SEVOLO-285286 format. One record per residue (C-alpha): residue number from 0; x, y, z; residue in three letters. Coordinates in pm, 1 decimal. Layout:
N
PT   k       xx       yy       zz   r
PT NUM        X        Y        Z ALA
...
END
This chain:
329
PT   k       xx       yy       zz   r
PT   0    -27.2    -23.3     14.7 UNK
PT   1    134.6    333.6    -83.7 UNK
PT   2    128.8    637.5    122.3 UNK
PT   3    -96.4    888.4    -26.3 UNK
PT   4   -147.1   1273.4     48.8 UNK
PT   5   -470.4   1394.6    -20.6 UNK
PT   6   -681.2   1692.5     57.4 UNK
PT   7  -1040.1   1675.2    242.5 UNK
PT   8  -1274.4   1857.5    100.2 UNK
PT   9  -1631.3   1904.1    153.4 UNK
PT  10  -1916.7   1657.7     39.7 UNK
PT  11  -2116.5   1715.8   -244.9 UNK
PT  12  -2439.7   1602.7    -66.7 UNK
PT  13  -2576.9   1659.4    230.7 UNK
PT  14  -2807.3   1444.7    418.9 UNK
PT  15  -3059.7   1497.5    652.9 UNK
PT  16  -3043.1   1333.1   1002.9 UNK
PT  17  -3205.4    996.6    935.6 UNK
PT  18  -3318.5    771.0   1243.9 UNK
PT  19  -3105.9    410.4   1242.0 UNK
PT  20  -3254.8    167.5   1137.2 UNK
PT  21  -3283.5   -180.0   1343.7 UNK
PT  22  -2954.8   -312.4   1159.4 UNK
PT  23  -2709.6    -14.6   1262.4 UNK
PT  24  -2914.5     78.4   1620.0 UNK
PT  25  -2893.1   -248.4   1756.9 UNK
PT  26  -2558.3   -420.8   1663.1 UNK
PT  27  -2195.5   -427.6   1758.9 UNK
PT  28  -2011.7   -311.6   1443.4 UNK
PT  29  -1627.6   -331.0   1424.6 UNK
PT  30  -1416.0   -104.3   1161.7 UNK
PT  31  -1097.0   -255.8   1021.7 UNK
PT  32   -853.9    -33.2    861.7 UNK
PT  33   -518.6   -223.9    688.2 UNK
PT  34   -304.4     71.5    690.5 UNK
PT  35    141.6    101.3    576.5 UNK
PT  36    251.2    446.2    610.3 UNK
PT  37    -90.1    667.0    517.7 UNK
PT  38    133.1    992.5    562.7 UNK
PT  39    -60.5   1327.8    564.7 UNK
PT  40   -396.8   1193.7    512.3 UNK
PT  41   -425.2    988.5    832.7 UNK
PT  42   -505.6   1310.4    965.9 UNK
PT  43   -829.1   1377.0    739.0 UNK
PT  44   -945.9    989.0    811.2 UNK
PT  45   -896.6   1007.2   1139.6 UNK
PT  46  -1108.6   1335.8   1205.7 UNK
PT  47  -1408.6   1218.6    921.7 UNK
PT  48  -1423.6    865.7   1159.6 UNK
PT  49  -1406.8   1102.1   1492.2 UNK
PT  50  -1707.8   1280.8   1350.5 UNK
PT  51  -1951.7   1016.7   1265.3 UNK
PT  52  -2244.1   1042.7   1419.6 UNK
PT  53  -2232.9    656.0   1444.3 UNK
PT  54  -1913.4    556.9   1580.4 UNK
PT  55  -1807.4    177.5   1540.2 UNK
PT  56  -1792.2    -45.1   1839.6 UNK
PT  57  -1447.1   -113.0   1778.6 UNK
PT  58  -1156.9     15.4   1535.0 UNK
PT  59   -898.4   -183.7   1430.8 UNK
PT  60   -610.3    -52.7   1262.1 UNK
PT  61   -399.4   -348.1   1076.0 UNK
PT  62    -73.5   -201.5   1051.4 UNK
PT  63    200.1   -308.2    818.2 UNK
PT  64    489.3   -202.2   1014.2 UNK
PT  65    455.1    189.4    934.4 UNK
PT  66    716.3    431.8    994.9 UNK
PT  67    548.2    770.1    976.2 UNK
PT  68    374.5    725.3   1344.4 UNK
PT  69     64.0    669.6   1213.1 UNK
PT  70     10.0    378.6   1413.1 UNK
PT  71     81.5    597.1   1794.3 UNK
PT  72   -170.0    878.6   1689.0 UNK
PT  73   -439.8    566.7   1613.1 UNK
PT  74   -302.1    426.1   1965.7 UNK
PT  75   -347.2    739.0   2099.4 UNK
PT  76   -735.8    806.9   2013.8 UNK
PT  77   -811.6    498.4   2196.1 UNK
PT  78   -836.3    285.6   1862.8 UNK
PT  79   -666.9    -77.0   1850.6 UNK
PT  80   -346.7   -135.1   1646.7 UNK
PT  81   -253.0   -484.5   1559.7 UNK
PT  82     81.7   -514.9   1413.2 UNK
PT  83    138.0   -709.0   1059.7 UNK
PT  84    456.6   -814.1    932.3 UNK
PT  85    461.8   -622.7    618.5 UNK
PT  86    612.9   -935.0    422.4 UNK
PT  87    321.4  -1097.1    564.0 UNK
PT  88     35.1   -866.6    417.1 UNK
PT  89   -219.1  -1025.1    188.3 UNK
PT  90   -526.3   -879.4     83.8 UNK
PT  91   -744.6  -1117.7    225.1 UNK
PT  92   -567.4  -1341.9    471.6 UNK
PT  93   -491.5  -1002.1    683.8 UNK
PT  94   -857.4   -891.1    710.2 UNK
PT  95   -971.3  -1264.9    776.4 UNK
PT  96   -707.6  -1255.9   1095.1 UNK
PT  97   -827.8   -934.5   1179.1 UNK
PT  98  -1209.4  -1032.1   1159.3 UNK
PT  99  -1106.7  -1364.9   1353.7 UNK
PT 100   -931.4  -1189.4   1585.3 UNK
PT 101  -1143.0   -874.4   1679.8 UNK
PT 102  -1467.1   -934.7   1552.7 UNK
PT 103  -1579.2  -1299.0   1703.2 UNK
PT 104  -1884.5  -1130.6   1885.5 UNK
PT 105  -1961.7   -845.2   1646.3 UNK
PT 106  -2250.1   -860.0   1378.5 UNK
PT 107  -2112.8   -592.6   1148.2 UNK
PT 108  -1755.8   -543.0    992.7 UNK
PT 109  -1661.9   -247.8    828.7 UNK
PT 110  -1337.6   -207.7    598.1 UNK
PT 111  -1162.6     80.6    529.2 UNK
PT 112   -882.8    125.8    312.4 UNK
PT 113   -653.7    417.4    482.7 UNK
PT 114   -712.2    691.3    146.9 UNK
PT 115  -1057.8    632.5    192.0 UNK
PT 116  -1231.0    962.9    373.4 UNK
PT 117  -1562.7    944.7    518.5 UNK
PT 118  -1750.9   1193.1    330.6 UNK
PT 119  -2000.6   1286.4    592.3 UNK
PT 120  -2107.6   1218.7    963.5 UNK
PT 121  -2387.1    952.4    870.5 UNK
PT 122  -2172.2    753.4    624.7 UNK
PT 123  -2109.9    447.0    846.7 UNK
PT 124  -2449.4    494.6    954.7 UNK
PT 125  -2598.2    528.0    576.4 UNK
PT 126  -2375.8    207.6    491.9 UNK
PT 127  -2545.9    -27.5    780.0 UNK
PT 128  -2899.1     64.5    699.1 UNK
PT 129  -2843.3   -159.2    385.5 UNK
PT 130  -2843.4   -454.2    627.9 UNK
PT 131  -3230.4   -375.1    696.1 UNK
PT 132  -3284.1   -588.9    428.0 UNK
PT 133  -3232.5   -922.2    560.1 UNK
PT 134  -3111.1  -1109.1    241.3 UNK
PT 135  -2798.5   -846.6    226.5 UNK
PT 136  -2461.9   -982.0    314.3 UNK
PT 137  -2244.5   -757.8    204.2 UNK
PT 138  -2247.0   -355.2    124.9 UNK
PT 139  -2040.4    -81.6    -66.5 UNK
PT 140  -2067.7    282.8    -12.8 UNK
PT 141  -1972.6    586.6   -314.9 UNK
PT 142  -1654.2    681.5   -381.5 UNK
PT 143  -1613.0   1034.9   -501.0 UNK
PT 144  -1287.5   1169.1   -638.1 UNK
PT 145  -1036.5   1352.4   -428.9 UNK
PT 146   -981.8   1716.1   -477.0 UNK
PT 147   -667.2   1643.6   -674.9 UNK
PT 148   -819.6   1371.6   -893.8 UNK
PT 149   -737.3   1410.9  -1213.6 UNK
PT 150   -986.9   1428.7  -1509.7 UNK
PT 151   -919.4   1057.5  -1574.6 UNK
PT 152   -914.0    914.9  -1214.3 UNK
PT 153  -1239.0   1103.2  -1135.2 UNK
PT 154  -1428.0   1000.5  -1458.1 UNK
PT 155  -1314.9    631.8  -1335.8 UNK
PT 156  -1521.3    730.4   -999.9 UNK
PT 157  -1836.6    835.5  -1149.6 UNK
PT 158  -1898.0    577.4  -1379.4 UNK
PT 159  -1833.6    323.3  -1136.6 UNK
PT 160  -1962.6    477.9   -845.8 UNK
PT 161  -2305.6    642.9   -970.1 UNK
PT 162  -2563.5    837.1   -776.7 UNK
PT 163  -2820.4    617.7   -715.2 UNK
PT 164  -2815.3    287.7   -536.5 UNK
PT 165  -2928.7    -91.5   -633.2 UNK
PT 166  -2911.9   -421.0   -497.3 UNK
PT 167  -2818.8   -737.9   -707.6 UNK
PT 168  -2881.9  -1098.6   -659.2 UNK
PT 169  -2740.0  -1422.1   -845.6 UNK
PT 170  -3035.3  -1394.8  -1090.2 UNK
PT 171  -2886.6  -1051.2  -1222.8 UNK
PT 172  -2568.5  -1228.2  -1353.5 UNK
PT 173  -2749.9  -1280.7  -1725.7 UNK
PT 174  -2751.1   -934.7  -1751.4 UNK
PT 175  -2465.5   -792.1  -1571.9 UNK
PT 176  -2224.3  -1088.3  -1619.2 UNK
PT 177  -1929.1  -1065.1  -1378.3 UNK
PT 178  -1999.6   -687.5  -1279.7 UNK
PT 179  -2271.2   -888.3  -1087.0 UNK
PT 180  -1952.8   -985.4   -813.1 UNK
PT 181  -1890.1   -597.0   -824.5 UNK
PT 182  -1763.7   -478.1   -486.1 UNK
PT 183  -1521.7   -269.8   -302.7 UNK
PT 184  -1328.9   -264.5     -7.3 UNK
PT 185  -1237.1     50.9     39.2 UNK
PT 186  -1599.9    135.5    191.2 UNK
PT 187  -1765.8   -217.6    216.6 UNK
PT 188  -1986.6   -391.7    545.4 UNK
PT 189  -2017.4   -730.0    570.7 UNK
PT 190  -2310.0   -950.6    767.4 UNK
PT 191  -2080.3  -1160.0    968.6 UNK
PT 192  -2306.6  -1447.5   1014.5 UNK
PT 193  -2305.6  -1491.3    575.7 UNK
PT 194  -1943.4  -1460.8    558.4 UNK
PT 195  -1857.8  -1692.1    814.3 UNK
PT 196  -2143.5  -1931.6    629.1 UNK
PT 197  -1915.0  -1889.2    277.5 UNK
PT 198  -1596.0  -1929.3    519.2 UNK
PT 199  -1439.9  -1553.2    506.8 UNK
PT 200  -1202.8  -1419.8    293.0 UNK
PT 201   -995.8  -1629.3     70.1 UNK
PT 202   -609.8  -1634.6    198.8 UNK
PT 203   -373.4  -1566.9   -129.5 UNK
PT 204   -532.0  -1369.5   -389.6 UNK
PT 205   -324.8  -1116.2   -558.7 UNK
PT 206   -591.7   -874.0   -564.0 UNK
PT 207  -1012.6   -864.1   -576.2 UNK
PT 208  -1035.7  -1037.8   -214.0 UNK
PT 209  -1395.9   -854.6   -219.7 UNK
PT 210  -1504.1   -981.3   -546.7 UNK
PT 211  -1401.2  -1279.6   -496.6 UNK
PT 212  -1584.6  -1270.0   -187.4 UNK
PT 213  -1926.5  -1120.4   -302.1 UNK
PT 214  -1965.0  -1440.4   -576.7 UNK
PT 215  -1954.3  -1712.4   -293.4 UNK
PT 216  -2222.1  -1484.3   -126.8 UNK
PT 217  -2416.9  -1482.4   -409.3 UNK
PT 218  -2364.6  -1821.7   -498.5 UNK
PT 219  -2499.6  -1874.2   -154.1 UNK
PT 220  -2817.8  -1706.5   -222.8 UNK
PT 221  -2733.5  -1353.9    -72.6 UNK
PT 222  -2743.0   -979.7   -172.6 UNK
PT 223  -2518.6   -728.6   -246.9 UNK
PT 224  -2617.8   -395.4   -239.4 UNK
PT 225  -2480.3    -61.3   -366.4 UNK
PT 226  -2571.3    220.4    -98.7 UNK
PT 227  -2504.1    503.0   -286.2 UNK
PT 228  -2593.1    757.0     40.5 UNK
PT 229  -2243.7    617.1    198.8 UNK
PT 230  -2018.0    832.8     52.7 UNK
PT 231  -1586.4    824.0     89.2 UNK
PT 232  -1385.7   1057.8    -91.4 UNK
PT 233  -1164.7    771.0   -255.4 UNK
PT 234   -957.0    776.7   -600.3 UNK
PT 235   -587.7    692.6   -735.3 UNK
PT 236   -371.7    900.2   -989.0 UNK
PT 237   -230.3    610.9  -1119.7 UNK
PT 238     77.0    659.0  -1370.6 UNK
PT 239     68.6    474.5  -1714.6 UNK
PT 240    271.4    201.4  -1508.4 UNK
PT 241     67.0    162.0  -1191.1 UNK
PT 242   -247.6    106.6  -1467.9 UNK
PT 243      5.1   -164.6  -1639.9 UNK
PT 244     64.7   -354.7  -1340.0 UNK
PT 245   -282.9   -267.4  -1197.3 UNK
PT 246   -438.7   -485.3  -1492.5 UNK
PT 247   -182.1   -761.4  -1503.6 UNK
PT 248   -282.9   -839.5  -1171.9 UNK
PT 249   -584.5   -843.3  -1266.6 UNK
PT 250   -510.8  -1068.7  -1531.6 UNK
PT 251   -366.2  -1300.1  -1285.5 UNK
PT 252   -638.6  -1302.0  -1045.0 UNK
PT 253   -851.7  -1415.3  -1360.2 UNK
PT 254   -648.2  -1667.7  -1429.5 UNK
PT 255   -605.3  -1797.3  -1114.2 UNK
PT 256   -977.3  -1826.7  -1028.3 UNK
PT 257  -1120.9  -1902.2  -1376.6 UNK
PT 258  -1442.7  -2023.1  -1193.6 UNK
PT 259  -1581.6  -1676.3  -1179.3 UNK
PT 260  -1613.2  -1605.3  -1540.1 UNK
PT 261  -1740.6  -1990.4  -1613.8 UNK
PT 262  -1999.8  -1908.8  -1342.8 UNK
PT 263  -2052.5  -1517.8  -1384.6 UNK
PT 264  -1988.8  -1455.8  -1740.4 UNK
PT 265  -1736.1  -1199.2  -1875.7 UNK
PT 266  -1804.4   -787.5  -1804.9 UNK
PT 267  -1953.1   -788.4  -2184.8 UNK
PT 268  -1981.5   -426.4  -2348.2 UNK
PT 269  -1885.8   -288.0  -2008.4 UNK
PT 270  -1519.0   -227.4  -2101.6 UNK
PT 271  -1631.0    -49.6  -2452.0 UNK
PT 272  -1909.6    166.8  -2224.7 UNK
PT 273  -1596.2    253.7  -2020.5 UNK
PT 274  -1367.6    355.0  -2289.2 UNK
PT 275  -1685.2    529.2  -2477.4 UNK
PT 276  -1802.6    719.8  -2163.2 UNK
PT 277  -1456.8    810.1  -2062.4 UNK
PT 278  -1392.0    953.4  -2420.5 UNK
PT 279  -1693.4   1196.8  -2386.7 UNK
PT 280  -1647.0   1289.2  -2042.3 UNK
PT 281  -1263.5   1403.2  -2113.5 UNK
PT 282  -1360.3   1579.7  -2443.9 UNK
PT 283  -1610.1   1770.1  -2226.7 UNK
PT 284  -1328.4   1836.1  -1960.3 UNK
PT 285   -965.7   1788.9  -2036.9 UNK
PT 286   -937.8   1730.3  -2427.7 UNK
PT 287   -570.6   1697.1  -2400.0 UNK
PT 288   -617.9   1416.1  -2228.0 UNK
PT 289   -796.9   1239.8  -2473.6 UNK
PT 290   -446.0   1061.3  -2619.0 UNK
PT 291   -346.0    986.5  -2286.9 UNK
PT 292   -670.8    783.8  -2179.5 UNK
PT 293   -585.9    578.3  -2558.1 UNK
PT 294   -275.3    508.5  -2456.2 UNK
PT 295   -389.3    365.1  -2153.1 UNK
PT 296   -702.3    174.4  -2235.4 UNK
PT 297   -442.0    -38.6  -2473.7 UNK
PT 298   -186.5    -94.1  -2179.3 UNK
PT 299   -498.7   -148.3  -1939.5 UNK
PT 300   -552.0   -430.5  -2221.9 UNK
PT 301   -189.6   -576.6  -2288.8 UNK
PT 302   -153.7   -577.9  -1884.5 UNK
PT 303   -476.4   -753.2  -1857.2 UNK
PT 304   -374.6  -1044.5  -2145.5 UNK
PT 305    -18.2  -1113.7  -2011.3 UNK
PT 306   -153.6  -1144.5  -1651.4 UNK
PT 307   -369.0  -1400.9  -1831.0 UNK
PT 308   -100.8  -1570.8  -1923.3 UNK
PT 309    159.5  -1535.2  -1640.9 UNK
PT 310    239.6  -1881.5  -1582.2 UNK
PT 311    439.4  -1845.2  -1861.3 UNK
PT 312    681.9  -1532.5  -1773.4 UNK
PT 313    939.1  -1600.2  -1501.4 UNK
PT 314    863.3  -1490.7  -1138.8 UNK
PT 315   1138.3  -1216.6  -1130.2 UNK
PT 316    963.3  -1068.3  -1425.8 UNK
PT 317    626.7  -1098.7  -1293.3 UNK
PT 318    755.4   -903.5   -960.6 UNK
PT 319    892.1   -620.8  -1184.6 UNK
PT 320    541.7   -533.2  -1391.6 UNK
PT 321    296.2   -642.9  -1086.7 UNK
PT 322    169.1   -308.9   -871.5 UNK
PT 323    151.0   -605.9   -554.2 UNK
PT 324    496.0   -690.2   -555.8 UNK
PT 325    477.3   -857.3   -279.2 UNK
PT 326    260.7  -1117.1   -391.4 UNK
PT 327    571.4  -1293.6   -562.2 UNK
PT 328    822.3  -1265.8   -290.3 UNK
END
């Protein structure tokens, strides 16, 4: 995980004070945050968390040997800091270990990444209201671009996180394909009884532990909720090499978990929709970035295809091109 420096801005939407429903009002909620040198944005993260009208029962910081003082700051605020050896960090395994140790008596668990800043004081409460529907096993919130997001980064958030929420079940795979399993642990919550039913997070994935778990929840008969009223600021200004590495890793993930596409299908025309939407957005807002967007699209395709064929690539080269280099250690 890379240290980031973001500017906290006012939310684009002010929500009226709403009473919590049963799921949020009477349940024990544990918030888990994997960290590694979050940097100057950490104060914004903690301030936004402290301002929540309905704080979690416990905050667990799963810290990978940070050296920037962030763990000590969290501890001084009363949060529990659990140290994870950086060499042992794993997207699914670390999260599951945190649940096993700290959430045995909890009803719900919320995951935030260190650079996801809660956008309004009701963000956590709004996310948890998704569980008023007993069929919902997992919910994720809307991600808004940071103040310093590039037009390309901002469009990715607008495209993937629309202003209207929705709920999906296994029956939606005929229309949505693998997009049915879309879920983001940058800001997500889980009904722990359902999570335990399907065995929790898979322990050894290069990325997309959230999608992997969402697919298994759907297959078990549960629903996934996109709760647009729950909002965080979260975006990445990836450079071209980062983008290539991220899609290489995505190709690796799909190659290692072929059952996902076999069960849910491909993304269909989603990629074309994204590129068309991106070009239109850039043409209106930043026409000078259109050529870069086209190069990015080509690099994503090449990276993904290479990742699919990663078994034919020496480990040292995979480590060099991958975004998550620790996976190949």
